[in-house]
N, C-alpha and C positions, 0 to 999 in steps of 0.2 A: 659583259660577257654572258652569255647562253651555252651551257654545254649541251652537247648532241650526243645521247646515249642510244640514238635509234640503230645504231649495228653496234653494238657492243653488249658481252655475255652481263646478264646481272644474276648474280650468285648471292642467297641469303642463307646464313647460317643459322640452323634452329636450335630451339632454346633461346637460352638468355647469356650475356656477354657483359660483363663489368665496364660500363660506360667511364670509367675512370685508366682503362688501359691503354697506353701510350700506342703511338703509329708501330714501334719495333714489336710490340706485344701483338698487336692484330695481325702485324703481318708473320707472325710466330705461329699464330693459331690459323691461318690461311695454309702455311707451309705443312705442318705438323697436323693440325686435326681434322681442316679441312682436304688435306693433301692436294692443294692446288695451287698453281704458280703465279703468283703476286705481280708478279712482271706482264702476265698474259695483256694488260690492258681490260680486263675485266674488272666491273665494279662490286666489291665484295659489301652487304651489306649486317648489321649486329644489330641488335635490340635487347634494352634492359629487361630486368624483373619484370618493371611496372609496365613495360611493352607501351612509354611515353616519350621514351628516347631513342632515336634512331641514328647510325653511325656509320657512314660509308667511307669507304678506301677504294684508290684506284691508280693505279701507274698512268701516267700520259709521254712516258717517254722523256720525261726531262726531271721528274719527281713526282712524289706519291702528294697527291690531293687526299686530304680528309676534311670530311662535314658532319656536321651534327643538327640535327635539329629535335627539337623537346615539344611535345605537344603542350599547350596549357591546359586543354581539357581533353578526356577521351583516351584512347589508347589504338596502336593498330594491331590489326589482325596479325597473328604470325606461328608460323608451325612449331611445334614443340619437339619432335623427332625427324630424323633423318627422311624416315619414308615419304614425310612427309616435303621435303624440300623438293623444290623445283626450279629449274632453272627459267628464270622470267622473264616475258617478254616485255617490252615497253608498254604495250598495254594493260598488262597487269601489274608494273610497278608505278605507274600513272594513278590504278586504283588501289593499290594499297598503300600510297602516300594519302590519300583521299579517306582513307579506312574503311575500303569495302572488302569484306571478307569474302573471297573468291575460293579461299581453302577450305570453305565449307558449304560451298554451291552444291545445287541438286544434284542427285544421282540419275544417272540415264535409266529410264525405264526400257522395258522389253515385254512387249505382250505378243501374243499369239492367237487371240479372239477377241472379238468385241462384243464388251454384255449388255 
């Protein structure tokens, strides 16, 4: 089975989440802290303190999927604050899962003359 998230909102929770949290605890975080609808079909992503475990939860109209991945080496780039949070597109989530830290990309430069 191949999951297709190409037309799905992918939303990350900044900071850390306890990976021992149950499905119901994650749903409560989505509703009360993230102020979002867990039944929207969006994929919600959570990361632990060491940033080596990622947990996903989403509703597919028949039930909730919960998936978890633990990196054996390294860590994922992860935003610490709400200001850093972005709704990720498919390209960004693929980069995130590969460990590309697009959160710390280069700032745009603006020049008014050439030296």
